[in-house]
C-alpha positions, 0 to 999 in steps of 0.5 A: 311384280311377278308373282311365284307360287309352288303349291302340291296338286292338293293346293297345299303351298310351298313357297309363295312371294309377296307379289301374289299377295298383291295381284291376288290382293290375299295376305299370305297367312291366307295362301297356306292353301289355294284349293279354296280359291277360284284361280286354283283351277286356273293355276292347275291347268295354265301349262300354255301361255294365256291370259285369264281373269281373275275375279276378286272377293269383292267383284273386281276383274284382273286380267293375269297372264299365268304360266305353270309347270310341273315339276317333282319335287324331292322335298315332298316326293311328288310332283308340284305345280310352279306357277308365275302370275304377272298382273296386266290389267292396267296394260290390257286398258291401256291398249284398248284406250 
């Protein structure tokens, strides 16, 4: 599944889909602010297409492909980030075998 999240510079989530909940293994109601998550800096700096490693709270690692862009949102009257997140962990494991 392809996760999509839009958020302000301060990390306040404006929109998030259920795929993000599955990928990050966090309930949607815990995703109202991304600033406290280790992936926040990755989402903010993923303007180039790159694979990133995300460590889950239980210590497991996921390989994520993150693409993001900044756009101006008249709804909040500031620039926001829109990020697409895809879990590539299983694909990378298959490629290695």
